N, C-alpha and C positions, 0 to 999 in steps of 0.2 A: 841881519843883513843877508839872512835868508830870505827873511819875509819881502825884504824890498828887491830880492832875484827874482821868487816865486811871481812878483807884483809888475815885475819888467818886461817879463818873459817874453809872453804876447808882443806888444810894442815893439821887442830889439829884432823880432822872432818878424814881425811885418814892417820892419825897417830893410834890415835882412831885403824882404822878399822885394820890396822898391830898387835898393840898389841890384839886384839880380835881374829885375826888370831894365830897368833904363840901360846898363849894362849887355846885355840881350844888344838891345834897341839897338846899341853902337854900332852891331855885328852887323847886322843887317844897313840895303838902303832903307828900305818902305820906312823901317824903322827914326832910321837920319832925317830922312822927310817930315814925320811926324814932330820930331823934335826940333826941324827947322834946321839945317844941318845940309852942306853940299852932299853929297852922296862920294866924294874926293874923302870924306873926311873918316871912312870905315876904318874899325880899329879892334882888337880882339884884345889888347890891353886891359878893358878893365872887366870884363868878362873871364879874363884870363885871375885876376885877382879874386875876383868873385867867389872863383870856381877850384883853389886850392886847398886842400894838398891835390886832389884828383887832375889838375890843369898842368901839376908842375913837367911831363912831358914838353909842353909846348916851350915850357921857359929854358928847359933842357938842352929841346934839340929842333931845327927847323925841318917844321913840315910847310907845304903846301895850303894853299887857303882855305879848303874844302878838308881835309881833316882837321887842321886848327881848328873851324870853327866845332866840327864834330865831337874834338873831346872838352872844346870846351864847353859845349849845350848837355854832353853827359855828367860834366863834372860838379857844373850849377844844377841838373837833376837829382846826383844824388848829394850834393850839400844842404837841397830845399826838400827834401825827402828825411834825409838824415836830423835835422835841425825841426822838423814836426814832430818826429818820433820821441826828440829830444822835449819840447815845450810843449806837449801832448804828457810825457813821463806822470808831472806833478800832478794831473787833475785826479 
């Protein structure tokens, strides 16, 4: 079991990075254009989910769009950094 998890840690981390990038693309108008979606479809929900637990204030309280975007981006950056440290700790 431990060997299986150690072999899958980099692919799992890569998948999480891909999900995070897609979630943050959905929070920006140019990202939506690259995905082929109209600009009216801007949403912070996927980025909030990938940024948990640091993005929990967005779920609990109501913020304006700029503050929500800042919280979500910092939360995702923290999760990416912590995930990288966890993945590299086994090497």
